[in-house]
C-alpha positions in Angstrom: 0.0 0.1 -0.3 1.1 3.5 -0.4 1.0 5.5 2.9 1.3 9.2 3.3 2.6 10.4 6.7 1.2 13.4 7.6 2.9 14.1 11.5 3.8 17.4 11.6 4.8 19.1 13.9 6.0 15.5 14.6 8.9 14.4 12.4 7.4 11.9 10.0 11.4 9.6 9.6 10.7 8.0 13.5 7.0 7.2 11.8 8.6 5.4 8.6 11.5 3.6 10.4 8.9 2.0 13.3 6.4 1.0 10.7 9.0 -0.4 8.2 10.3 -2.6 11.0 6.5 -4.3 11.9 5.2 -3.5 8.5 7.5 -4.0 5.9 6.8 -3.7 1.9 4.5 -0.5 2.1 5.6 3.0 0.3 5.9 5.4 2.6 5.7 9.1 1.8 5.7 12.3 3.8 3.6 15.2 2.8 5.2 18.2 1.9 3.5 21.5 1.2 4.8 21.4 -2.5 4.2 17.5 -3.0 3.3 16.7 -6.9 -0.3 16.1 -7.1 0.3 12.6 -9.4 1.9 11.3 -5.9 -1.3 11.7 -4.0 -3.4 9.8 -6.6 -2.6 6.4 -5.7 -2.4 6.7 -1.7 -4.2 4.6 -0.2 -3.8 5.5 3.6 -3.0 8.7 5.9 -1.5 8.4 8.8 -1.5 11.6 10.2 -2.1 14.5 12.6 -3.9 17.2 10.4 -5.5 17.0 7.3 -4.4 20.3 5.2 -7.2 22.0 3.4 -8.0 20.4 -0.2 -5.6 17.5 0.3 -8.2 14.6 1.3 -10.4 15.3 -2.0 -6.4 15.2 -3.9 -6.4 11.2 -3.0 -9.0 9.6 -5.3 -8.3 6.3 -3.9 -7.8 6.6 0.2 -9.0 3.9 2.0 -8.5 4.8 5.6 -7.2 7.7 7.8 -5.2 6.6 11.1 -4.8 9.7 13.9 -1.5 9.7 15.1 -2.5 10.4 18.5 -6.0 9.6 20.4 -7.5 12.9 18.7 -8.8 13.1 15.4 -10.7 16.4 15.0 -8.1 18.2 13.0 -8.3 15.2 10.2 -12.2 15.3 9.4 -11.9 17.8 7.3 -15.3 18.7 4.7 -13.6 17.0 1.7 -13.0 13.8 3.4 -15.2 11.2 2.1 -17.8 9.7 4.6 -17.2 6.1 3.3 -13.4 6.2 4.1 -13.2 4.9 7.8 -11.3 7.4 10.2 -9.3 5.8 13.1 -7.4 6.7 16.3 -4.7 5.4 18.4 -4.9 4.2 21.9 -2.0 5.1 24.0 -1.9 3.8 27.9 1.2 5.4 28.6 0.0 8.5 26.5 -3.0 8.1 29.4 -0.8 7.6 32.3 0.9 10.6 31.2 -1.9 13.4 30.5 -3.0 11.9 34.0 0.1 12.5 35.6 -0.1 15.8 34.4 -3.0 16.5 35.6 -2.6 15.5 39.1 0.4 17.7 39.2 -1.5 21.2 38.1 -4.0 19.9 40.3 -2.3 19.4 43.7 -0.1 22.7 42.3 -3.2 24.7 42.8 -5.1 22.7 45.8 -1.5 23.0 47.8 -1.5 27.3 46.8 2.0 26.3 45.6 1.7 29.2 43.2 1.0 31.4 46.5 4.5 30.3 48.1 6.3 30.4 44.6 5.4 34.3 45.0 6.5 34.4 48.6 9.7 33.2 47.6 9.9 35.7 45.0 9.8 38.6 48.1 11.3 36.8 50.3 8.8 35.9 52.7 8.5 33.1 55.2 5.0 32.8 55.9 3.2 29.6 57.1 -0.2 29.2 55.7 -1.5 25.6 56.8 -3.4 23.4 54.4 -5.3 20.6 55.5 -5.1 17.2 53.0 -6.6 17.6 49.7 -10.1 16.6 49.3 -11.2 19.1 46.6 -14.1 18.0 44.6 -13.1 17.8 40.9 -14.8 17.2 37.6 -13.3 15.7 34.5 -15.2 16.3 31.5 -14.9 13.0 29.4 -14.7 9.5 30.7 -12.9 8.1 27.7 -9.6 6.1 27.4 -8.0 9.1 28.6 -10.4 10.5 30.8 -10.9 7.3 32.8 -7.6 6.9 33.0 -7.2 10.8 34.9 -10.4 10.0 37.5 -8.2 7.3 38.8 -5.3 8.6 39.5 -7.0 11.9 41.0 -8.7 9.8 43.1 -5.8 7.7 44.7 -4.2 10.8 45.7 -7.1 12.1 47.3 -9.3 14.4 45.3 -13.0 13.9 45.4 -13.2 13.1 41.7 -16.1 12.0 39.5 -16.5 12.0 35.8 -19.3 13.6 33.5 -19.7 13.1 29.7 -22.4 14.4 27.3 -24.4 11.4 27.5 -24.7 11.7 31.9 -28.0 12.4 33.2 -26.7 15.2 35.6 -26.4 18.8 33.4 -23.2 20.1 33.2 -24.0 23.3 34.5 -24.4 21.7 37.6 -21.5 19.7 38.1 -19.2 22.7 37.5 -21.3 24.5 40.1 -20.2 21.4 42.3 -16.7 21.4 41.5 -13.4 23.1 42.5 -11.7 21.9 39.9 -12.6 21.5 36.2 -10.4 18.8 33.7 -11.6 19.1 30.4 -10.8 15.8 28.9 -13.2 15.6 25.8 -12.9 14.8 22.4 -13.6 17.8 20.3 -17.0 17.6 18.5 -19.3 19.9 16.5 -21.2 20.0 20.2 -18.1 20.1 22.3 -16.8 23.3 20.6 -16.5 26.0 22.8 -18.4 24.3 25.9 -16.2 26.2 28.4 -17.4 29.7 27.6 -18.4 32.1 30.2 -21.7 30.9 30.8 -19.6 27.4 32.5 -17.2 29.8 34.3 -20.2 31.9 36.0 -21.7 28.6 36.9 -18.1 27.2 38.4 -17.2 28.4 42.6 -15.7 31.6 43.1 -12.1 30.6 42.8 -12.3 27.4 41.0 -9.6 26.2 38.8 -9.8 24.8 35.1 -6.9 22.3 34.0 -7.7 21.6 29.9 -5.8 18.4 28.4 -8.3 18.0 25.4 -8.2 20.2 22.9 -7.8 24.6 23.2 -11.4 24.6 20.7 -13.0 23.1 24.0 -12.7 26.9 25.8 -13.6 30.3 24.9 -10.4 31.7 25.6 -11.3 35.8 26.2 -14.4 34.5 28.3 -11.9 32.9 30.3 -9.6 35.4 30.2 -12.2 37.5 31.6 -13.3 35.3 34.5 -9.5 35.0 35.8 -8.7 38.6 35.5 -12.0 39.5 37.6 -11.2 36.9 40.2 -13.8 34.7 39.6 -11.9 32.0 38.9 -8.6 31.3 40.4 -6.5 30.1 37.4 -6.0 27.7 34.6 -3.5 24.8 33.2 -3.8 24.8 29.8 -1.8 22.2 27.8 -3.6 23.1 24.8 -4.8 26.2 23.1 -6.9 27.4 20.0 -4.1 28.4 18.3 -1.1 26.3 18.8 1.8 27.5 18.5 0.6 30.7 20.5 1.9 34.0 18.9 4.2 36.0 20.8 1.3 38.7 21.3 -1.4 35.6 22.5 -3.2 37.6 25.7 -3.1 34.0 27.3 0.7 34.3 28.0 0.6 37.3 30.3 -2.8 36.6 32.6 -1.3 36.2 36.0 -3.2 32.7 37.5 -2.9 30.5 33.7 -0.1 28.4 33.2 1.0 27.6 29.8 2.6 24.5 28.7 2.9 23.7 24.7 0.9 20.6 24.1 3.4 18.2 26.4 1.3 16.8 29.2 2.0 13.3 27.3 3.5 12.4 24.5 2.5 9.7 21.7 4.9 6.4 21.7 6.0 6.0 18.3 6.2 2.0 19.0 2.8 2.1 19.8 1.5 4.4 16.9 3.1 1.7 14.2 2.0 -1.6 16.0 -1.3 -0.8 16.3 -1.2 1.6 12.6 0.2 -2.3 11.0 -2.5 -4.2 13.3 -4.6 -1.8 11.0 -3.1 -2.6 7.8 -3.7 -5.7 8.1 -7.1 -5.8 8.9 -7.5 -3.3 5.8 -6.2 -5.6 3.6 -8.5 -8.6 4.8 -11.5 -6.5 3.9 -12.3 -5.8 7.7 -12.3 -2.0 9.8 -9.4 -1.5 11.4 -9.6 -1.4 15.6 -10.9 2.3 17.1 -12.3 3.5 14.1 -14.8 6.2 15.1 -18.1 7.4 14.2 -17.9 10.1 12.1 -21.4 11.3 13.4 -20.1 11.7 16.9 -16.8 12.7 15.9 -15.3 10.0 18.4 
């Protein structure tokens, strides 16, 4: 099969090497903006992160799109035929890493470490006793990632519960009863901008947000306003609406908002290659690859 690698900003070389080791005999080509249109005409499969506009229409023989990560939202472009299956990678190690990042940021907030960091900068030695962490945490999204986040939060003492769009309890009620809100939702038309001014107003004064899903879940101007007003204590954003962030992005300079460049956890190249090879074998047998998503739901 002819496989197009669309892994930017991750380099494609390690993926090509790993795939060739477990599924030899396929033609692997790296996407470039100036790629010859003739090279696309015979592409059977795409392994990628984001589908450039207009690219899917140039691959008439495309049979399968595999995300090089857990999320598929950047691949579900309008010109990708509905008949082309799209699947995702399930990486247990990545889920563990994301859960560790969430717990790190939740503990940092709950144990008031930013306050002590500020005191150190001011050379002030002042104690503010803090009880063991029992903060109420809502994890929005209870799939492969959210379920692992929930377990680790509970293991360190947080009062954690999950919420998904299929939950009976309204989101507003869950937000109102949470000291910390973690976003681990898939990004779909229904969850785009789900954390907006209305959602932030529903959260208790002094609440905190951790986003490890997609930047599109958060209406960033609304978040900035909620933090600057003092209603929210702050946020930890490992994902942003615009990645990489521009030098003058207003998120950079909001006290209380911690920015990290989408590094909560990185997918394992070996895991991706292994699951991708299994998908190729299934495709050659006429079966759907594992972890094929529901195109209507977007996950």
